[in-house]
Backbone as ProteinMPNN parsed JSONL, in Angstrom:
{"seq_chain_A": "LFAHGGDDAPLTSGDVVAPALAAEAAFPFTPVTAKTAPTLRRLAALKPRTLAIMHGQSFTGDAAAPLEALARHYQAKFAAGI", "coords_chain_A": {"N_chain_A": [[6.365, -10.687, 0.034], [6.038, -8.218, -2.417], [5.334, -9.884, -4.567], [4.892, -10.777, -7.925], [3.628, -11.311, -11.306], [4.559, -12.66, -14.562], [6.953, -12.87, -17.202], [9.798, -11.971, -16.885], [13.141, -10.369, -16.905], [15.552, -11.703, -14.574], [16.424, -9.817, -12.692], [15.841, -6.493, -11.576], [15.889, -2.906, -11.574], [13.799, -1.359, -11.627], [10.348, -0.373, -11.169], [8.848, -2.119, -8.599], [6.768, -2.014, -6.964], [4.129, -1.221, -8.038], [3.541, -3.576, -9.717], [3.497, -5.448, -7.632], [1.32, -4.578, -6.047], [-0.71, -4.867, -7.875], [-0.703, -7.661, -8.084], [-1.302, -8.329, -5.429], [-3.923, -7.245, -5.398], [-5.284, -9.017, -7.051], [-4.833, -11.524, -5.87], [-5.21, -11.554, -2.764], [-2.828, -11.762, -0.268], [-1.4, -10.799, 1.815], [-1.438, -10.37, 5.242], [-2.954, -7.744, 6.708], [-2.367, -5.886, 9.331], [-2.032, -3.984, 12.389], [0.682, -4.09, 12.706], [1.832, -4.454, 10.255], [2.757, -2.289, 8.451], [4.645, -0.971, 10.216], [6.496, -3.094, 10.477], [7.459, -3.366, 7.833], [8.687, -0.925, 7.638], [10.719, -1.166, 9.504], [12.253, -3.058, 8.113], [12.965, -1.481, 5.948], [14.6, 0.402, 7.232], [16.922, -0.945, 7.467], [18.255, -0.488, 5.231], [18.428, -2.045, 2.768], [19.948, -3.343, -0.243], [19.166, -5.154, -2.165], [16.231, -6.974, -2.982], [14.778, -10.036, -2.773], [12.44, -11.228, -4.719], [9.309, -12.74, -4.331], [7.991, -14.981, -6.638], [8.684, -13.404, -8.95], [10.704, -10.837, -10.522], [13.829, -10.058, -8.943], [14.814, -7.271, -7.005], [17.149, -4.64, -7.352], [19.085, -2.023, -5.957], [18.086, 1.04, -4.337], [16.589, -0.371, -1.983], [15.125, 0.31, 0.197], [13.27, 2.277, -0.488], [11.131, 1.078, -2.107], [10.129, -0.621, -0.079], [9.271, 1.215, 1.859], [7.245, 2.499, 0.385], [5.506, 0.36, 0.081], [4.854, 0.018, 2.71], [3.433, 2.395, 3.258], [1.251, 1.984, 1.618], [-0.057, -0.279, 2.863], [-0.422, 0.762, 5.389], [-2.413, 2.762, 4.882], [-4.396, 1.103, 3.885], [-4.933, -0.414, 6.218], [-5.794, 1.593, 7.937], [-8.122, 2.304, 6.61], [-9.639, 0.204, 7.123], [-9.712, -2.023, 5.528]], "CA_chain_A": [[6.367, -9.257, -0.285], [6.337, -7.794, -3.785], [5.137, -10.912, -5.583], [4.222, -10.374, -9.239], [3.692, -12.322, -12.396], [5.202, -12.208, -15.783], [8.212, -13.608, -17.614], [10.755, -10.854, -17.032], [14.547, -10.665, -16.568], [15.588, -12.101, -13.194], [16.775, -8.722, -11.837], [15.378, -5.191, -12.082], [16.047, -1.689, -10.704], [12.575, -0.556, -11.921], [9.233, -0.378, -10.2], [8.338, -3.394, -8.176], [5.61, -1.714, -6.148], [2.93, -1.339, -8.797], [3.264, -4.979, -10.025], [3.151, -6.153, -6.382], [0.014, -4.143, -5.69], [-1.637, -5.597, -8.761], [-0.776, -9.108, -7.725], [-2.094, -8.342, -4.187], [-5.31, -7.078, -5.647], [-5.822, -10.213, -7.636], [-4.692, -12.586, -4.896], [-4.816, -10.955, -1.475], [-2.071, -12.729, 0.472], [-0.681, -10.177, 2.921], [-2.256, -10.001, 6.317], [-2.802, -6.298, 6.988], [-2.581, -5.594, 10.749], [-1.395, -2.778, 12.937], [2.089, -4.351, 12.682], [2.389, -4.678, 8.866], [3.558, -1.109, 8.041], [5.871, -0.81, 11.041], [7.498, -4.148, 10.16], [8.093, -3.001, 6.571], [9.567, 0.214, 7.845], [11.893, -1.689, 10.148], [13.102, -3.614, 7.119], [13.535, -0.371, 5.19], [15.621, 1.051, 8.005], [18.164, -1.73, 7.277], [18.864, 0.046, 3.93], [18.889, -3.121, 1.855], [20.271, -3.062, -1.681], [18.54, -6.186, -2.955], [15.076, -7.63, -2.479], [14.496, -11.289, -3.447], [11.03, -11.129, -4.896], [8.633, -14.05, -4.447], [7.237, -15.066, -7.867], [8.928, -12.245, -9.807], [12.119, -10.379, -10.593], [14.434, -9.501, -7.733], [15.061, -5.844, -7.132], [18.467, -4.209, -6.905], [19.097, -0.523, -5.877], [17.613, 1.526, -3.016], [15.442, -1.222, -1.713], [14.285, 0.963, 1.237], [12.236, 3.063, -1.115], [9.883, 0.263, -2.338], [9.623, -1.092, 1.218], [8.501, 2.324, 2.434], [6.039, 2.7, -0.475], [4.553, -0.677, 0.398], [4.359, 0.329, 4.084], [2.433, 3.477, 3.184], [0.014, 1.373, 1.077], [-0.616, -1.1, 3.872], [-0.934, 1.674, 6.453], [-3.627, 3.398, 4.441], [-5.397, -0.008, 3.873], [-5.314, -0.746, 7.588], [-6.58, 2.768, 8.437], [-9.449, 2.322, 5.933], [-10.379, -0.967, 7.606], [-9.824, -2.941, 4.433]], "C_chain_A": [[6.713, -9.123, -1.748], [6.146, -8.871, -4.802], [4.542, -10.237, -6.808], [4.41, -11.371, -10.237], [4.424, -11.798, -13.587], [6.462, -13.041, -15.951], [9.243, -12.568, -17.911], [12.165, -11.295, -16.746], [14.546, -10.973, -15.069], [15.923, -10.963, -12.193], [16.295, -7.382, -12.436], [15.769, -4.095, -11.115], [14.813, -0.786, -10.913], [11.543, -0.74, -10.853], [8.798, -1.8, -9.886], [7.105, -3.224, -7.292], [4.29, -1.874, -6.892], [2.608, -2.756, -9.186], [2.854, -5.74, -8.743], [1.751, -5.805, -5.978], [-1.01, -4.797, -6.61], [-1.797, -7.049, -8.426], [-1.579, -9.23, -6.395], [-3.564, -8.116, -4.388], [-6.04, -8.27, -6.238], [-5.812, -11.417, -6.681], [-4.211, -12.076, -3.512], [-4.058, -12.07, -0.579], [-1.349, -12.089, 1.619], [-1.675, -9.809, 4.067], [-1.993, -8.602, 6.809], [-3.286, -6.132, 8.456], [-1.9, -4.351, 11.167], [0.168, -2.892, 12.825], [2.667, -4.429, 11.249], [3.249, -3.527, 8.415], [4.811, -0.915, 8.859], [6.933, -1.852, 10.735], [8.169, -3.845, 8.847], [9.027, -1.847, 6.763], [10.812, -0.208, 8.643], [12.788, -2.353, 9.141], [13.739, -2.523, 6.254], [14.682, 0.274, 5.848], [16.948, 0.321, 7.904], [18.899, -1.32, 6.033], [19.285, -1.075, 3.024], [19.125, -2.652, 0.438], [19.681, -4.067, -2.599], [17.313, -6.745, -2.239], [14.846, -8.882, -3.403], [12.943, -11.354, -3.528], [10.368, -12.542, -5.095], [7.788, -14.009, -5.752], [7.461, -13.869, -8.76], [10.383, -11.934, -9.827], [12.567, -9.865, -9.251], [14.737, -8.03, -8.058], [16.466, -5.5, -6.567], [18.412, -2.652, -6.978], [18.732, -0.13, -4.442], [16.348, 0.761, -2.64], [14.576, -0.708, -0.534], [13.126, 1.674, 0.703], [10.987, 2.223, -1.416], [9.322, -0.299, -1.051], [8.788, 0.007, 1.886], [7.188, 2.583, 1.654], [5.009, 1.611, -0.083], [4.008, -0.421, 1.828], [3.282, 1.368, 4.03], [1.07, 2.866, 2.643], [-0.736, 0.542, 2.151], [-1.137, -0.277, 5.074], [-2.288, 2.301, 6.119], [-4.729, 2.339, 4.397], [-5.891, -0.337, 5.224], [-6.199, 0.371, 8.165], [-8.005, 2.828, 7.884], [-10.276, 1.105, 6.376], [-10.525, -2.07, 6.496], [-9.048, -4.195, 4.709]], "O_chain_A": [[7.579, -9.832, -2.26], [6.765, -8.79, -5.863], [3.794, -9.264, -6.715], [5.27, -12.24, -10.091], [4.855, -10.645, -13.625], [6.944, -13.754, -15.071], [9.54, -12.302, -19.075], [12.396, -12.449, -16.385], [13.634, -10.55, -14.359], [15.729, -11.128, -10.988], [16.344, -7.181, -13.649], [15.96, -4.363, -9.929], [14.77, 0.359, -10.462], [11.84, -1.212, -9.756], [8.434, -2.574, -10.771], [6.472, -4.211, -6.919], [3.41, -2.595, -6.422], [1.457, -3.155, -9.005], [1.958, -6.583, -8.787], [1.017, -6.709, -5.578], [-2.066, -5.232, -6.154], [-2.897, -7.6, -8.479], [-2.423, -10.116, -6.257], [-4.388, -8.689, -3.675], [-7.219, -8.506, -5.978], [-6.729, -12.237, -6.717], [-3.036, -12.151, -3.154], [-4.615, -13.111, -0.234], [-0.704, -12.815, 2.376], [-2.616, -9.041, 3.864], [-0.896, -8.312, 7.286], [-4.478, -6.234, 8.743], [-1.237, -3.709, 10.352], [0.862, -1.876, 12.852], [3.886, -4.465, 11.082], [4.393, -3.754, 8.02], [5.9, -0.722, 8.318], [8.125, -1.548, 10.73], [9.378, -4.052, 8.739], [10.071, -1.786, 6.113], [11.877, 0.377, 8.444], [14.007, -2.242, 9.271], [14.905, -2.626, 5.873], [15.646, 0.668, 5.192], [17.993, 0.892, 8.218], [20.03, -1.746, 5.797], [20.417, -1.066, 2.54], [18.545, -1.661, -0.007], [19.7, -3.825, -3.806], [17.348, -6.966, -1.029], [14.741, -8.765, -4.624], [12.259, -11.513, -2.517], [10.813, -13.366, -5.893], [6.973, -13.105, -5.935], [6.488, -13.343, -9.299], [11.204, -12.642, -9.245], [11.773, -9.297, -8.501], [14.889, -7.632, -9.213], [16.89, -5.974, -5.513], [17.814, -2.063, -7.878], [19.018, -0.846, -3.482], [15.224, 1.172, -2.927], [13.473, -1.198, -0.294], [12.072, 1.705, 1.339], [9.887, 2.612, -1.022], [8.104, -0.442, -0.947], [7.712, -0.267, 2.416], [6.15, 2.856, 2.257], [3.819, 1.89, 0.064], [2.824, -0.633, 2.089], [2.275, 1.224, 4.722], [-0.024, 3.174, 3.115], [-1.95, 0.686, 2.297], [-2.161, -0.603, 5.674], [-3.185, 2.363, 6.96], [-5.859, 2.604, 4.809], [-7.09, -0.527, 5.428], [-7.221, 0.106, 8.799], [-8.94, 3.301, 8.53], [-11.456, 0.992, 6.046], [-11.4, -2.931, 6.587], [-9.026, -5.103, 3.878]]}, "name": "protein", "num_of_chains": 1, "seq": "LFAHGGDDAPLTSGDVVAPALAAEAAFPFTPVTAKTAPTLRRLAALKPRTLAIMHGQSFTGDAAAPLEALARHYQAKFAAGI"}
């Protein structure tokens, strides 16, 4: 989840969704099924404060918000049949 490239600081409280979606567009790696968005929403419901990002900066702050944003993206993608 939230993989992205670049040589950035190891921790951020900034946007991790846009870079993750750019990485996903370049290298589709997330299986989008009927369970993808609900799974992300279950993770968001845990109200995490940190996300360890694969291949990128880790996120600190309200980590439920980017998880919910990613869930909305994958829900729309699934609904569109992409």
